[in-house]
DRENBA-453963 format. One record per atom (N, C-alpha, C, CB): residue number from 0; residue in three letters; atom name; x negated, y, z negated. Coordinates in steps of 0.1 Angstrom, whole numbers, plus 5000, padded with zeros to 4 digits. Glycine has a CB too. Layout:
BEGIN
R  num  residu  atome    px    py    pz
R  NUM     ALA     CA     X     Y     Z
...
//
This chain:
BEGIN
R  num  residu  atome    px    py    pz
R    0     MET      N  4992  4993  4999
R    0     MET     CA  5001  5000  4999
R    0     MET      C  4990  5014  4999
R    0     MET     CB  5013  4996  4986
R    1     ALA      N  4993  5026  5007
R    1     ALA     CA  4985  5033  5009
R    1     ALA      C  4990  5046  4997
R    1     ALA     CB  4984  5035  5025
R    2     ASP      N  4984  5054  4997
R    2     ASP     CA  4986  5064  4984
R    2     ASP      C  4999  5073  4989
R    2     ASP     CB  4970  5076  4980
R    3     ASP      N  5000  5070  5001
R    3     ASP     CA  5014  5077  5005
R    3     ASP      C  5029  5075  5003
R    3     ASP     CB  5014  5078  5016
R    4     GLU      N  5024  5059  5002
R    4     GLU     CA  5039  5053  5003
R    4     GLU      C  5041  5050  4989
R    4     GLU     CB  5041  5039  5014
R    5     THR      N  5043  5054  4977
R    5     THR     CA  5045  5047  4967
R    5     THR      C  5061  5044  4966
R    5     THR     CB  5039  5054  4956
R    6     PRO      N  5060  5030  4955
R    6     PRO     CA  5075  5026  4955
R    6     PRO      C  5087  5034  4947
R    6     PRO     CB  5075  5011  4949
R    7     GLU      N  5099  5038  4955
R    7     GLU     CA  5109  5044  4952
R    7     GLU      C  5112  5040  4938
R    7     GLU     CB  5120  5042  4960
R    8     ILE      N  5111  5046  4928
R    8     ILE     CA  5116  5042  4920
R    8     ILE      C  5134  5046  4914
R    8     ILE     CB  5106  5044  4913
R    9     GLU      N  5144  5043  4912
R    9     GLU     CA  5155  5045  4910
R    9     GLU      C  5159  5051  4897
R    9     GLU     CB  5160  5035  4911
R   10     GLU      N  5160  5062  4893
R   10     GLU     CA  5161  5070  4880
R   10     GLU      C  5177  5067  4878
R   10     GLU     CB  5156  5088  4881
R   11     THR      N  5180  5058  4867
R   11     THR     CA  5199  5056  4866
R   11     THR      C  5196  5062  4852
R   11     THR     CB  5209  5037  4867
R   12     ALA      N  5210  5067  4849
R   12     ALA     CA  5211  5074  4836
R   12     ALA      C  5216  5056  4828
R   12     ALA     CB  5224  5091  4837
R   13     PRO      N  5212  5056  4822
R   13     PRO     CA  5217  5047  4807
R   13     PRO      C  5234  5043  4810
R   13     PRO     CB  5216  5060  4790
R   14     ALA      N  5235  5033  4812
R   14     ALA     CA  5248  5031  4814
R   14     ALA      C  5259  5030  4802
R   14     ALA     CB  5248  5020  4822
R   15     ALA      N  5267  5035  4803
R   15     ALA     CA  5280  5037  4790
R   15     ALA      C  5283  5029  4793
R   15     ALA     CB  5291  5047  4788
R   16     PRO      N  5288  5026  4779
R   16     PRO     CA  5292  5011  4772
R   16     PRO      C  5308  5010  4777
R   16     PRO     CB  5292  5012  4751
R   17     LYS      N  5311  5002  4784
R   17     LYS     CA  5326  4997  4785
R   17     LYS      C  5334  5000  4775
R   17     LYS     CB  5326  4985  4785
R   18     LEU      N  5345  5014  4782
R   18     LEU     CA  5359  5014  4769
R   18     LEU      C  5369  5000  4777
R   18     LEU     CB  5372  5035  4770
R   19     SER      N  5374  4999  4766
R   19     SER     CA  5389  4993  4765
R   19     SER      C  5400  5002  4771
R   19     SER     CB  5394  4992  4749
R   20     ALA      N  5411  4994  4774
R   20     ALA     CA  5418  5005  4779
R   20     ALA      C  5427  5013  4772
R   20     ALA     CB  5425  5000  4787
R   21     LYS      N  5427  5010  4757
R   21     LYS     CA  5431  5017  4750
R   21     LYS      C  5423  5029  4746
R   21     LYS     CB  5434  5011  4743
R   22     GLU      N  5414  5030  4744
R   22     GLU     CA  5403  5040  4742
R   22     GLU      C  5402  5051  4758
R   22     GLU     CB  5386  5029  4739
R   23     GLU      N  5403  5041  4768
R   23     GLU     CA  5403  5053  4778
R   23     GLU      C  5416  5057  4780
R   23     GLU     CB  5397  5050  4791
R   24     ARG      N  5428  5053  4776
R   24     ARG     CA  5441  5064  4772
R   24     ARG      C  5442  5073  4762
R   24     ARG     CB  5453  5057  4769
R   25     ALA      N  5436  5068  4752
R   25     ALA     CA  5429  5079  4739
R   25     ALA      C  5425  5088  4744
R   25     ALA     CB  5418  5076  4728
R   26     ARG      N  5413  5088  4754
R   26     ARG     CA  5405  5096  4754
R   26     ARG      C  5409  5109  4765
R   26     ARG     CB  5394  5089  4756
R   27     ALA      N  5415  5099  4774
R   27     ALA     CA  5426  5106  4784
R   27     ALA      C  5440  5114  4782
R   27     ALA     CB  5431  5095  4791
R   28     ALA      N  5443  5112  4772
R   28     ALA     CA  5451  5121  4765
R   28     ALA      C  5446  5133  4755
R   28     ALA     CB  5458  5113  4757
R   29     HIS      N  5434  5130  4751
R   29     HIS     CA  5422  5139  4744
R   29     HIS      C  5423  5150  4759
R   29     HIS     CB  5403  5129  4740
R   30     ALA      N  5414  5149  4768
R   30     ALA     CA  5407  5156  4779
R   30     ALA      C  5425  5164  4782
R   30     ALA     CB  5398  5143  4794
R   31     ALA      N  5437  5162  4781
R   31     ALA     CA  5447  5165  4784
R   31     ALA      C  5452  5174  4776
R   31     ALA     CB  5453  5157  4786
R   32     ALA      N  5449  5169  4764
R   32     ALA     CA  5454  5181  4749
R   32     ALA      C  5448  5192  4754
R   32     ALA     CB  5448  5178  4729
R   33     SER      N  5436  5192  4751
R   33     SER     CA  5424  5203  4754
R   33     SER      C  5426  5211  4768
R   33     SER     CB  5409  5196  4755
R   34     ARG      N  5430  5205  4775
R   34     ARG     CA  5436  5218  4786
R   34     ARG      C  5448  5228  4785
R   34     ARG     CB  5440  5211  4798
R   35     ARG      N  5456  5224  4777
R   35     ARG     CA  5468  5226  4777
R   35     ARG      C  5466  5239  4762
R   35     ARG     CB  5478  5210  4776
R   36     PRO      N  5470  5250  4767
R   36     PRO     CA  5466  5263  4759
R   36     PRO      C  5476  5264  4748
R   36     PRO     CB  5464  5277  4767
R   37     SER      N  5470  5262  4740
R   37     SER     CA  5472  5264  4728
R   37     SER      C  5484  5276  4728
R   37     SER     CB  5457  5267  4720
R   38     ARG      N  5492  5268  4713
R   38     ARG     CA  5505  5280  4713
R   38     ARG      C  5505  5280  4697
R   38     ARG     CB  5524  5275  4721
R   39     THR      N  5512  5290  4695
R   39     THR     CA  5514  5293  4678
R   39     THR      C  5525  5286  4679
R   39     THR     CB  5515  5311  4671
R   40     PRO      N  5530  5281  4665
R   40     PRO     CA  5543  5275  4660
R   40     PRO      C  5555  5279  4664
R   40     PRO     CB  5544  5276  4646
R   41     GLU      N  5555  5293  4668
R   41     GLU     CA  5565  5306  4669
R   41     GLU      C  5571  5297  4684
R   41     GLU     CB  5557  5325  4671
R   42     GLN      N  5560  5301  4692
R   42     GLN     CA  5564  5293  4705
R   42     GLN      C  5571  5282  4707
R   42     GLN     CB  5555  5291  4710
R   43     ARG      N  5561  5272  4701
R   43     ARG     CA  5566  5257  4699
R   43     ARG      C  5578  5259  4692
R   43     ARG     CB  5555  5246  4689
R   44     GLU      N  5583  5265  4687
R   44     GLU     CA  5598  5265  4682
R   44     GLU      C  5608  5272  4691
R   44     GLU     CB  5599  5273  4668
R   45     ALA      N  5598  5284  4698
R   45     ALA     CA  5614  5291  4709
R   45     ALA      C  5614  5278  4721
R   45     ALA     CB  5610  5313  4719
R   46     GLU      N  5603  5268  4725
R   46     GLU     CA  5603  5262  4732
R   46     GLU      C  5613  5250  4733
R   46     GLU     CB  5592  5261  4732
R   47     ARG      N  5612  5247  4717
R   47     ARG     CA  5626  5238  4715
R   47     ARG      C  5639  5241  4711
R   47     ARG     CB  5623  5230  4707
R   48     ARG      N  5639  5250  4707
R   48     ARG     CA  5654  5260  4713
R   48     ARG      C  5654  5262  4726
R   48     ARG     CB  5655  5275  4708
R   49     GLU      N  5645  5259  4731
R   49     GLU     CA  5652  5263  4749
R   49     GLU      C  5656  5252  4751
R   49     GLU     CB  5642  5266  4764
R   50     LEU      N  5651  5239  4750
R   50     LEU     CA  5654  5231  4757
R   50     LEU      C  5665  5222  4745
R   50     LEU     CB  5642  5224  4765
R   51     ARG      N  5671  5229  4739
R   51     ARG     CA  5681  5225  4730
R   51     ARG      C  5689  5230  4734
R   51     ARG     CB  5680  5227  4718
R   52     ARG      N  5693  5242  4740
R   52     ARG     CA  5696  5252  4745
R   52     ARG      C  5704  5244  4753
R   52     ARG     CB  5687  5261  4751
R   53     GLY      N  5691  5238  4765
R   53     GLY     CA  5695  5233  4779
R   53     GLY      C  5703  5220  4776
R   53     GLY     CB  5682  5229  4789
R   54     LYS      N  5698  5214  4767
R   54     LYS     CA  5707  5202  4762
R   54     LYS      C  5720  5201  4765
R   54     LYS     CB  5707  5202  4749
R   55     ALA      N  5723  5214  4754
R   55     ALA     CA  5742  5216  4751
R   55     ALA      C  5744  5218  4760
R   55     ALA     CB  5749  5226  4741
R   56     VAL      N  5742  5227  4770
R   56     VAL     CA  5749  5232  4781
R   56     VAL      C  5754  5223  4790
R   56     VAL     CB  5741  5240  4787
R   57     ALA      N  5741  5212  4790
R   57     ALA     CA  5743  5200  4801
R   57     ALA      C  5757  5190  4797
R   57     ALA     CB  5728  5188  4801
R   58     ARG      N  5752  5190  4774
R   58     ARG     CA  5765  5177  4769
R   58     ARG      C  5779  5186  4776
R   58     ARG     CB  5767  5173  4745
R   59     THR      N  5782  5202  4771
R   59     THR     CA  5791  5209  4773
R   59     THR      C  5799  5209  4787
R   59     THR     CB  5786  5219  4771
R   60     ARG      N  5788  5205  4800
R   60     ARG     CA  5797  5203  4813
R   60     ARG      C  5799  5193  4810
R   60     ARG     CB  5793  5205  4827
R   61     ARG      N  5792  5182  4807
R   61     ARG     CA  5795  5166  4810
R   61     ARG      C  5808  5166  4805
R   61     ARG     CB  5785  5153  4802
R   62     ARG      N  5813  5172  4790
R   62     ARG     CA  5826  5166  4785
R   62     ARG      C  5836  5170  4790
R   62     ARG     CB  5829  5167  4774
R   63     GLN      N  5834  5184  4797
R   63     GLN     CA  5847  5188  4808
R   63     GLN      C  5848  5180  4814
R   63     GLN     CB  5847  5199  4817
R   64     GLN      N  5839  5177  4825
R   64     GLN     CA  5840  5169  4835
R   64     GLN      C  5848  5157  4832
R   64     GLN     CB  5827  5165  4839
R   65     GLU      N  5844  5152  4819
R   65     GLU     CA  5853  5141  4815
R   65     GLU      C  5866  5145  4813
R   65     GLU     CB  5849  5135  4802
R   66     LYS      N  5867  5154  4806
R   66     LYS     CA  5879  5156  4803
R   66     LYS      C  5884  5159  4813
R   66     LYS     CB  5882  5164  4794
R   67     ALA      N  5882  5165  4825
R   67     ALA     CA  5892  5169  4836
R   67     ALA      C  5894  5157  4842
R   67     ALA     CB  5888  5179  4846
R   68     LYS      N  5888  5148  4842
R   68     LYS     CA  5886  5133  4846
R   68     LYS      C  5896  5123  4842
R   68     LYS     CB  5873  5129  4842
R   69     ARG      N  5899  5124  4829
R   69     ARG     CA  5910  5120  4818
R   69     ARG      C  5928  5124  4825
R   69     ARG     CB  5906  5132  4800
R   70     ALA      N  5923  5136  4825
R   70     ALA     CA  5938  5147  4826
R   70     ALA      C  5943  5142  4837
R   70     ALA     CB  5936  5166  4829
R   71     GLN      N  5935  5143  4847
R   71     GLN     CA  5939  5138  4864
R   71     GLN      C  5940  5124  4860
R   71     GLN     CB  5926  5141  4879
R   72     LYS      N  5934  5114  4858
R   72     LYS     CA  5940  5094  4851
R   72     LYS      C  5954  5097  4851
R   72     LYS     CB  5934  5087  4828
R   73     ALA      N  5955  5108  4842
R   73     ALA     CA  5970  5108  4828
R   73     ALA      C  5980  5110  4838
R   73     ALA     CB  5972  5123  4814
R   74     GLY      N  5975  5115  4849
R   74     GLY     CA  5990  5127  4856
R   74     GLY      C  5992  5136  4851
R   74     GLY     CB  6004  5124  4855
R   75     PRO      N  6002  5146  4856
R   75     PRO     CA  6003  5160  4852
R   75     PRO      C  6010  5158  4838
R   75     PRO     CB  6011  5170  4863
R   76     PRO      N  6008  5171  4829
R   76     PRO     CA  6015  5167  4818
R   76     PRO      C  6026  5168  4817
R   76     PRO     CB  6010  5171  4810
R   77     ALA      N  6036  5164  4805
R   77     ALA     CA  6048  5166  4806
R   77     ALA      C  6054  5180  4801
R   77     ALA     CB  6052  5156  4801
R   78     THR      N  6063  5182  4808
R   78     THR     CA  6071  5197  4811
R   78     THR      C  6087  5194  4796
R   78     THR     CB  6078  5197  4834
R   79     GLY      N  6089  5206  4790
R   79     GLY     CA  6101  5201  4778
R   79     GLY      C  6094  5203  4770
R   79     GLY     CB  6107  5187  4777
R   80     THR      N  6105  5203  4755
R   80     THR     CA  6105  5197  4746
R   80     THR      C  6100  5185  4741
R   80     THR     CB  6112  5197  4746
R   81     PRO      N  6092  5183  4729
R   81     PRO     CA  6091  5170  4722
R   81     PRO      C  6102  5165  4724
R   81     PRO     CB  6087  5169  4709
R   82     PRO      N  6106  5153  4718
R   82     PRO     CA  6118  5142  4716
R   82     PRO      C  6116  5150  4696
R   82     PRO     CB  6114  5118  4721
R   83     ALA      N  6131  5150  4696
R   83     ALA     CA  6133  5156  4678
R   83     ALA      C  6131  5147  4668
R   83     ALA     CB  6148  5160  4675
R   84     GLU      N  6132  5131  4675
R   84     GLU     CA  6130  5122  4664
R   84     GLU      C  6119  5110  4665
R   84     GLU     CB  6142  5116  4662
R   85     PRO      N  6112  5109  4661
R   85     PRO     CA  6099  5104  4669
R   85     PRO      C  6109  5091  4667
R   85     PRO     CB  6079  5106  4660
R   86     LYS      N  6101  5084  4685
R   86     LYS     CA  6106  5067  4688
R   86     LYS      C  6106  5057  4676
R   86     LYS     CB  6095  5060  4698
R   87     VAL      N  6119  5047  4679
R   87     VAL     CA  6121  5036  4668
R   87     VAL      C  6116  5026  4676
R   87     VAL     CB  6136  5033  4662
R   88     SER      N  6106  5018  4674
R   88     SER     CA  6103  5006  4679
R   88     SER      C  6107  4995  4675
R   88     SER     CB  6093  5005  4680
R   89     THR      N  6116  4983  4687
R   89     THR     CA  6118  4973  4685
R   89     THR      C  6112  4965  4673
R   89     THR     CB  6115  4969  4694
R   90     PRO      N  6117  4959  4666
R   90     PRO     CA  6111  4947  4654
R   90     PRO      C  6105  4934  4665
R   90     PRO     CB  6127  4940  4641
R   91     GLN      N  6087  4930  4661
R   91     GLN     CA  6085  4921  4668
R   91     GLN      C  6095  4902  4666
R   91     GLN     CB  6069  4923  4664
R   92     ALA      N  6092  4898  4672
R   92     ALA     CA  6100  4887  4670
R   92     ALA      C  6091  4874  4673
R   92     ALA     CB  6113  4887  4678
R   93     ARG      N  6091  4867  4668
R   93     ARG     CA  6080  4854  4670
R   93     ARG      C  6090  4838  4667
R   93     ARG     CB  6065  4855  4655
R   94     GLU      N  6093  4828  4675
R   94     GLU     CA  6089  4818  4671
R   94     GLU      C  6082  4810  4668
R   94     GLU     CB  6089  4816  4673
R   95     GLY      N  6084  4797  4659
R   95     GLY     CA  6073  4787  4656
R   95     GLY      C  6082  4773  4643
R   95     GLY     CB  6057  4797  4646
R   96     THR      N  6075  4769  4635
R   96     THR     CA  6080  4757  4629
R   96     THR      C  6082  4760  4618
R   96     THR     CB  6074  4746  4631
R   97     VAL      N  6090  4757  4608
R   97     VAL     CA  6089  4753  4596
R   97     VAL      C  6081  4747  4587
R   97     VAL     CB  6095  4749  4594
R   98     VAL      N  6076  4751  4582
R   98     VAL     CA  6066  4738  4574
R   98     VAL      C  6067  4739  4560
R   98     VAL     CB  6049  4740  4577
R   99     SER      N  6076  4750  4553
R   99     SER     CA  6082  4745  4539
R   99     SER      C  6092  4755  4538
R   99     SER     CB  6073  4744  4525
R  100     ALA      N  6102  4744  4526
R  100     ALA     CA  6111  4754  4527
R  100     ALA      C  6112  4750  4511
R  100     ALA     CB  6125  4755  4539
R  101     LYS      N  6107  4749  4504
R  101     LYS     CA  6109  4751  4490
R  101     LYS      C  6113  4765  4483
R  101     LYS     CB  6099  4747  4485
R  102     PRO      N  6105  4772  4481
R  102     PRO     CA  6108  4782  4472
R  102     PRO      C  6118  4788  4478
R  102     PRO     CB  6098  4792  4469
R  103     ASP      N  6128  4794  4466
R  103     ASP     CA  6146  4796  4471
R  103     ASP      C  6145  4812  4479
R  103     ASP     CB  6160  4795  4454
R  104     LYS      N  6149  4813  4488
R  104     LYS     CA  6154  4821  4501
R  104     LYS      C  6139  4826  4508
R  104     LYS     CB  6165  4836  4496
R  105     THR      N  6133  4816  4507
R  105     THR     CA  6122  4817  4517
R  105     THR      C  6113  4807  4524
R  105     THR     CB  6114  4825  4511
R  106     ILE      N  6113  4808  4533
R  106     ILE     CA  6108  4795  4542
R  106     ILE      C  6091  4801  4548
R  106     ILE     CB  6122  4793  4558
R  107     VAL      N  6081  4788  4549
R  107     VAL     CA  6066  4792  4554
R  107     VAL      C  6073  4781  4569
R  107     VAL     CB  6048  4784  4540
R  108     VAL      N  6065  4797  4577
R  108     VAL     CA  6067  4793  4592
R  108     VAL      C  6054  4791  4598
R  108     VAL     CB  6074  4804  4601
R  109     ARG      N  6048  4781  4604
R  109     ARG     CA  6040  4779  4613
R  109     ARG      C  6041  4787  4630
R  109     ARG     CB  6041  4766  4612
R  110     ILE      N  6027  4797  4633
R  110     ILE     CA  6034  4805  4646
R  110     ILE      C  6017  4796  4651
R  110     ILE     CB  6037  4830  4646
R  111     ASP      N  6024  4791  4664
R  111     ASP     CA  6010  4784  4671
R  111     ASP      C  6007  4795  4684
R  111     ASP     CB  6014  4765  4679
R  112     VAL      N  5998  4797  4686
R  112     VAL     CA  5988  4804  4697
R  112     VAL      C  5980  4803  4707
R  112     VAL     CB  5982  4808  4694
R  113     ALA      N  5983  4799  4718
R  113     ALA     CA  5974  4796  4729
R  113     ALA      C  5972  4799  4739
R  113     ALA     CB  5974  4787  4732
R  114     ARG      N  5961  4808  4739
R  114     ARG     CA  5956  4818  4746
R  114     ARG      C  5943  4816  4754
R  114     ARG     CB  5955  4827  4737
R  115     ARG      N  5940  4821  4763
R  115     ARG     CA  5924  4824  4773
R  115     ARG      C  5918  4828  4769
R  115     ARG     CB  5920  4830  4784
R  116     HIS      N  5905  4828  4763
R  116     HIS     CA  5899  4835  4763
R  116     HIS      C  5891  4848  4772
R  116     HIS     CB  5896  4829  4760
R  117     ARG      N  5889  4855  4770
R  117     ARG     CA  5891  4868  4779
R  117     ARG      C  5872  4866  4792
R  117     ARG     CB  5890  4889  4763
R  118     LYS      N  5867  4862  4782
R  118     LYS     CA  5851  4856  4790
R  118     LYS      C  5848  4849  4796
R  118     LYS     CB  5843  4852  4787
R  119     TYR      N  5855  4834  4787
R  119     TYR     CA  5849  4819  4792
R  119     TYR      C  5861  4813  4790
R  119     TYR     CB  5837  4811  4784
R  120     GLN      N  5873  4819  4794
R  120     GLN     CA  5884  4811  4802
R  120     GLN      C  5888  4800  4794
R  120     GLN     CB  5879  4804  4817
R  121     LYS      N  5884  4798  4782
R  121     LYS     CA  5888  4786  4775
R  121     LYS      C  5897  4787  4767
R  121     LYS     CB  5881  4781  4768
R  122     ILE      N  5906  4779  4768
R  122     ILE     CA  5920  4779  4758
R  122     ILE      C  5918  4780  4746
R  122     ILE     CB  5929  4767  4758
R  123     VAL      N  5925  4785  4735
R  123     VAL     CA  5917  4789  4724
R  123     VAL      C  5933  4794  4718
R  123     VAL     CB  5901  4801  4726
R  124     ARG      N  5930  4778  4711
R  124     ARG     CA  5942  4781  4698
R  124     ARG      C  5940  4782  4684
R  124     ARG     CB  5952  4772  4696
R  125     SER      N  5956  4796  4680
R  125     SER     CA  5951  4793  4670
R  125     SER      C  5971  4797  4660
R  125     SER     CB  5934  4803  4667
R  126     THR      N  5964  4796  4647
R  126     THR     CA  5982  4794  4639
R  126     THR      C  5978  4805  4628
R  126     THR     CB  5987  4774  4629
R  127     SER      N  5989  4805  4626
R  127     SER     CA  5993  4820  4617
R  127     SER      C  6008  4813  4605
R  127     SER     CB  6002  4837  4633
R  128     LYS      N  6008  4818  4594
R  128     LYS     CA  6017  4812  4586
R  128     LYS      C  6020  4826  4582
R  128     LYS     CB  6012  4801  4575
R  129     LEU      N  6037  4826  4583
R  129     LEU     CA  6043  4838  4580
R  129     LEU      C  6056  4834  4570
R  129     LEU     CB  6046  4846  4594
R  130     HIS      N  6052  4841  4559
R  130     HIS     CA  6066  4837  4548
R  130     HIS      C  6080  4847  4554
R  130     HIS     CB  6062  4842  4527
R  131     VAL      N  6086  4838  4552
R  131     VAL     CA  6103  4846  4562
R  131     VAL      C  6114  4842  4548
R  131     VAL     CB  6111  4833  4583
R  132     HIS      N  6121  4854  4549
R  132     HIS     CA  6133  4856  4540
R  132     HIS      C  6144  4849  4549
R  132     HIS     CB  6137  4872  4535
R  133     ASP      N  6150  4839  4540
R  133     ASP     CA  6161  4830  4544
R  133     ASP      C  6171  4831  4533
R  133     ASP     CB  6156  4815  4547
R  134     GLU      N  6177  4842  4540
R  134     GLU     CA  6190  4843  4524
R  134     GLU      C  6195  4831  4524
R  134     GLU     CB  6206  4853  4525
R  135     THR      N  6203  4826  4531
R  135     THR     CA  6214  4819  4527
R  135     THR      C  6204  4799  4530
R  135     THR     CB  6230  4825  4541
R  136     ASN      N  6188  4796  4526
R  136     ASN     CA  6182  4791  4524
R  136     ASN      C  6193  4780  4535
R  136     ASN     CB  6176  4791  4511
R  137     ASP      N  6194  4785  4552
R  137     ASP     CA  6194  4774  4560
R  137     ASP      C  6191  4768  4567
R  137     ASP     CB  6196  4773  4563
R  138     ALA      N  6176  4768  4570
R  138     ALA     CA  6164  4764  4575
R  138     ALA      C  6158  4753  4566
R  138     ALA     CB  6154  4775  4575
R  139     ASN      N  6152  4742  4567
R  139     ASN     CA  6144  4732  4564
R  139     ASN      C  6134  4725  4574
R  139     ASN     CB  6151  4724  4560
R  140     GLU      N  6123  4719  4562
R  140     GLU     CA  6115  4716  4573
R  140     GLU      C  6112  4711  4587
R  140     GLU     CB  6111  4713  4570
R  141     GLY      N  6105  4712  4592
R  141     GLY     CA  6109  4708  4608
R  141     GLY      C  6110  4716  4615
R  141     GLY     CB  6120  4703  4610
R  142     ASP      N  6121  4725  4615
R  142     ASP     CA  6129  4731  4621
R  142     ASP      C  6120  4740  4632
R  142     ASP     CB  6138  4739  4611
R  143     ARG      N  6128  4743  4644
R  143     ARG     CA  6124  4756  4652
R  143     ARG      C  6132  4764  4647
R  143     ARG     CB  6126  4757  4667
R  144     VAL      N  6127  4780  4645
R  144     VAL     CA  6132  4793  4642
R  144     VAL      C  6129  4801  4647
R  144     VAL     CB  6131  4797  4634
R  145     ARG      N  6136  4814  4648
R  145     ARG     CA  6129  4822  4652
R  145     ARG      C  6133  4837  4644
R  145     ARG     CB  6130  4820  4667
R  146     VAL      N  6124  4840  4642
R  146     VAL     CA  6120  4854  4629
R  146     VAL      C  6120  4870  4634
R  146     VAL     CB  6104  4852  4623
R  147     VAL      N  6122  4877  4624
R  147     VAL     CA  6121  4893  4633
R  147     VAL      C  6116  4897  4621
R  147     VAL     CB  6137  4902  4639
R  148     GLU      N  6106  4907  4628
R  148     GLU     CA  6098  4918  4612
R  148     GLU      C  6108  4927  4606
R  148     GLU     CB  6084  4930  4617
R  149     SER      N  6108  4928  4598
R  149     SER     CA  6109  4939  4585
R  149     SER      C  6105  4943  4575
R  149     SER     CB  6116  4939  4580
R  150     ARG      N  6111  4954  4569
R  150     ARG     CA  6102  4959  4557
R  150     ARG      C  6096  4946  4550
R  150     ARG     CB  6111  4968  4545
R  151     PRO      N  6088  4953  4540
R  151     PRO     CA  6083  4950  4530
R  151     PRO      C  6094  4941  4523
R  151     PRO     CB  6078  4961  4524
R  152     LEU      N  6093  4926  4521
R  152     LEU     CA  6107  4924  4511
R  152     LEU      C  6100  4917  4496
R  152     LEU     CB  6122  4910  4519
R  153     SER      N  6087  4912  4496
R  153     SER     CA  6082  4910  4485
R  153     SER      C  6062  4910  4487
R  153     SER     CB  6090  4896  4479
R  154     ARG      N  6056  4908  4479
R  154     ARG     CA  6043  4908  4483
R  154     ARG      C  6036  4902  4493
R  154     ARG     CB  6038  4904  4475
R  155     THR      N  6043  4891  4501
R  155     THR     CA  6042  4884  4512
R  155     THR      C  6049  4886  4522
R  155     THR     CB  6042  4873  4511
R  156     LYS      N  6062  4884  4519
R  156     LYS     CA  6076  4885  4528
R  156     LYS      C  6077  4897  4538
R  156     LYS     CB  6088  4887  4518
R  157     ARG      N  6074  4897  4545
R  157     ARG     CA  6075  4907  4556
R  157     ARG      C  6085  4902  4567
R  157     ARG     CB  6062  4910  4561
R  158     TRP      N  6086  4893  4569
R  158     TRP     CA  6096  4887  4581
R  158     TRP      C  6107  4883  4575
R  158     TRP     CB  6092  4874  4590
R  159     ASN      N  6121  4881  4586
R  159     ASN     CA  6136  4874  4584
R  159     ASN      C  6139  4866  4593
R  159     ASN     CB  6147  4882  4583
R  160     LEU      N  6146  4852  4591
R  160     LEU     CA  6151  4843  4595
R  160     LEU      C  6162  4848  4604
R  160     LEU     CB  6155  4835  4585
R  161     VAL      N  6161  4850  4622
R  161     VAL     CA  6174  4854  4626
R  161     VAL      C  6179  4843  4628
R  161     VAL     CB  6176  4862  4637
R  162     GLU      N  6174  4827  4636
R  162     GLU     CA  6180  4822  4639
R  162     GLU      C  6176  4804  4634
R  162     GLU     CB  6182  4826  4651
R  163     VAL      N  6179  4793  4637
R  163     VAL     CA  6177  4781  4643
R  163     VAL      C  6178  4779  4651
R  163     VAL     CB  6180  4775  4641
R  164     LEU      N  6166  4773  4659
R  164     LEU     CA  6170  4768  4671
R  164     LEU      C  6169  4758  4675
R  164     LEU     CB  6166  4773  4679
R  165     GLU      N  6162  4749  4664
R  165     GLU     CA  6165  4732  4671
R  165     GLU      C  6163  4729  4653
R  165     GLU     CB  6150  4721  4688
R  166     ARG      N  6171  4717  4652
R  166     ARG     CA  6170  4714  4639
R  166     ARG      C  6160  4701  4639
R  166     ARG     CB  6184  4711  4634
R  167     ALA      N  6155  4696  4628
R  167     ALA     CA  6146  4689  4626
R  167     ALA      C  6153  4672  4628
R  167     ALA     CB  6139  4694  4612
R  168     LYS      N  6147  4664  4634
R  168     LYS     CA  6152  4647  4634
R  168     LYS      C  6152  4640  4621
R  168     LYS     CB  6141  4638  4644
//
């Protein structure tokens, strides 16, 4: 080798240690924070108030849109005067089987209900027992009866016997 021809030695900076992803994110967040202008607490509070006011305006606008949509779906408002007296609803009626007629003037009626489950479409059966007022002690165990809702007659009785549909054999 000639004196003019010296081997080129590459000068490299010492290798920076490899950072984990978490450390890289933290370093990037710190760098971004240092680039932001520093604000006073009053400025931060003003920005917060402005953001909240904007959200409140958007919320009010959304609620008005929903209210208009509900009003459109319901149709035009009814005109005229409201009814002078409230509507009287018809009492509910049920049919069931007498399971006990031992108490005086009271029977226990089992109501069997079978309905289809909304999501799974399976037939779901359920029963409920009602204590029913039977003034004449007319019904016996096993009879099919029709009962109607009434005012509370005792702690558990809220139903009256209307008729015996089918006698037990």
